[in-house]
N, C-alpha and C positions, 0 to 999 in steps of 0.2 A: 539642448533644450528646445522645446516646441517654439518655433519662430513667432507664434501668436503671443507668446508670453513676453517677448522683448519690449513690446509697446505698453505693457501694463505697469501700473505703479507698484512700488515696493510696499508690501503689507507688513513686513518685518524688517527692521534695520538695527543691526548690532554693530557698534563702533568701539573698538579698543576695549572690549570686555575682559575684565579680570575678576576671578572669584577665588577666594582662599578661605580656609578655616583654621582655627587653632586646635591643635591636638596635643596629646601627651606622648612623648617619645618613651623609649624603653627605660630611661632613667627618671621618668615622671616629670620631665621638664616640658614646659609648653613651647611648641614650635609652630610656626605658620606653614601650612601645607597648601601649595598652589594647586587648584583643581582645574581652572581654566585660565589660559594665558593669551592675551592679545588676540582675542577673537574678533574678526571683522567679517560680517556676512549679511547679505540682503536677500530677502525672499520675495518673489513676485506673487501678486494675487493670482490664484488658480494654479500655482506651481505644485508639482509633486517632487518633494525633496527627501532624499534618504540620508540619514546620519549613520555612519558605520565606524567601527573601531573596536579593538579588543576591550575586555573588561577593565574598568578603571580609567578609561580615556576621557570621561567627562560628559558623555552623551546624555545620561539621565539628569545630571546637574543642569545642563543647558536647557533641557525641557522644562524643568522647574523654574528656571530663571525667566523663561518666556511667559509663564503663567503668574509670575510675581510671588511664587512660593519662596524662592530664594532671591535675594537682591544682590546686584553687582557689588563687588568690593570697589571697583572703579570702572569707568567707561559707561556707556549708555546702551540701553535696550529699549526700542520703541516698537510697539505693536499697534498698527493702525494709527500711527503718529502720536500715540500716547506712551509716555515713559512709564516703565514698570515700577518706578519709584514714586509715582504720583498717587499717594494714598487715596485722594479724593476720586480718582478715576479708575482705580484698579478693578472695580466691579464691572466697568465697561469692557476692560480687557477680558475678564473671565466669562462675560456673556458671549464674547465673540471668539474666544480661543478655548476649546475644550481639550482635555487630556484623557486618554485611555491608557491604563497601566497594564502591566504584564498579567497580574492575577485579578480576574474579574470579581472574585469573592471579596477582595478588599474594597471594591467600589459599590457593590450592591447592598442596599440598606433596607429594602422593602420585602414584604413576604408574598406579594403578588406581582406578576410580571408587569401588568399595565400600571400599577401603582408606582413601580420603580421609575418608569418614564415620567409619570406625573409629578413625582417628588421634586425634581429639579425645576419643573415649570412653575410649581407652587412657590418655590423660593424666589423666583424672579417675577412673581405676581402676574402670571398670565391669566386672563379671564377664563372662566370655566368652560364656556362654549368653544373658545379657541383651543384650550387645553385638550378637550375631547377630540377635536379634529386632528391635532398634532399627534396625539397618542395613537389613534387608529391609523393615521397615515404612515407613521414611522414603523409601526409594527408590521404593516403590510409590506413596506419597502424593504424591511430587513428579513422578511420571511418568518416572522414570529407571531403573526396574528392569531393563529390557532392555539397558541400557548398563553394568551393574554390573561386568563383566569388562573393559571397554574402558579405554583411556587417556583421561584428561580432555582431552588435546590433540586428540582426535578429535571432541570435542563442539563444537556451535555455541556462539556467544556467550551465547545465551539459556539453553542447557543448562548451560553452565559456571556461570552465575549461579545457576541452580536448585541446582546441586551445592554451591556456597558456602552457600546458604541451608539446604540439607538438612543440611550438617555442623553448622550452628548448631542447627537444630530437633532433631536427634538428641540433643543435650545436655539436652533438655526444659527450655528456658529459660522464664521467665515474661515476659520482655521481649526484643524484638528491635529493634535500632536499625539502620536501613538508610540508608547515606549515598550518595545518588544512585545506587541500584543499577541503574537502567534507562538511565543516560546513554549507555552504549555499545551499546544494543540497538536493533534495528529496530522499527518500530511493532507488528508482529505479536508479536514476542518480548516487547516491553514490556507489551502487554496481558495476555499469558499470565502474566507474572511478577506484575503487579499483582493479577490475579485470584487468584493463589496466596496472596499476602499477605492479601488480604481473607478468603480461606477460612480461613487460620490464625487470623486475628483472631476470626472469627465462630464457627468450629467448635471451636477449641481455647482460646478466651478469652485468647490471647497478646496482651499489650500491644504495640502497634506504634508506633514513632516513625520516621516516614519523612521523610527530607530529600530534597527534589526541586525541580527547576526546571520540571517539566512540570505546568502547572496542571490538566490533565485528570486527574492522579492525586490532586489535592487534593480533588476532588469527593467522594471516598468516606470522608473523615476525619470524626471526631466534632468535632474542633477544629483550628484552624489557628493557628500562632504565626508572626508576621511579624517577622523580625529585620532590622535595618539598622545598620551600623557598631557592632555589638556590643550593641545595645540592643533590647529588645522594643518594637515600635511598636504592635502590636495582637494581641489574642487573641480569636478569634471562630469561629463556625461557618462552613463553606464558603459557605452562602447569604449570611451577613452580609458576608463578605469580598468576594464577587462582586457585591454590590449597593453597593459602596463604591468611591470613586475612589482609595482608598489604594494599590491595586496599581500603578496607573499612576504615582502619585507616587513610588514606590520602584522604578521601572524594570522592572515585570513586566506581562505581558499576561493578558487573560482567557482562559479555555478557549474552544475553537472554538464550542460551542453558544451560549455567552453573547455572543460577538462577533457571531454571526449574529442572535441575538435583538435586540441593541442596534442593529444596522444596519437590521433590518426595522422597528423602532420609529421610527427616524429617517425612514423612508419612509411613516410614518402607520399602520402596523399597531399593534395593541394586545396585545402579548404580555407576560404578567405576569412579575413578578420571581421566581416559583417555578421558572422554567425554568433548570435547571442542567446536566442531562445531555442527551445526544443523544436519548434516549428521551423526555425532557420536551419537547424542541423538536419532535420529530415529532408527539407528541400534541397540542401547542398549535397546530401548523400544520394 
């Protein structure tokens, strides 16, 4: 983790979190299924955290718990020192913690790009003059300004996802949770979107929690949390994760530069473990 984060306060605190649901088994009997078990995790203000794990590990459920969509079965979750079970203050959490989901079409509700961003601002009663400033600023920041009068249906998949993110950023959140936001994007759009997230984190000090299956996106995180079957199996830096066999143990692959490095080392080359990114690999070669 970035050393500058060590002195910052925790913006999210999760203690002994458990979450379960009742489901019907094959014999149509009700059984209790544990989704998350004994989760303990703190997130620093301004941190870039990645949540990884195979399907069914509980990542998306955890994201919804942070926003108060789901409530803990037991344990506590605090966002900016506010409990997610405090009904009177849940609106304060949702003003400061925005979520971007995998499919932008499920989030976009307006027929004009600029109106989509204004929609959320109207809901929190932002004054009209301030709203206009925020809409124009965030459209320019996201590279969408020239599309502001268009229908979202005319945007590409990558542009739609940027619009979903822009709608969240306009609310001036302190935390953004992204649930596999690049899963439906092509490689070029995926890179552009991740670059934008990194920019928001580094320039605006927005705390980022990124859920992803793409290990190439994990490289840029301060810390990585590996979940499996609802339990935290490891919390580490990207470098520590990528020099450990634990990824393969839990059904995930290494990023491409690390796979190349490992293969070259098998053939007798001596490329050190500091190689994580493509630029690292090029320099080492």
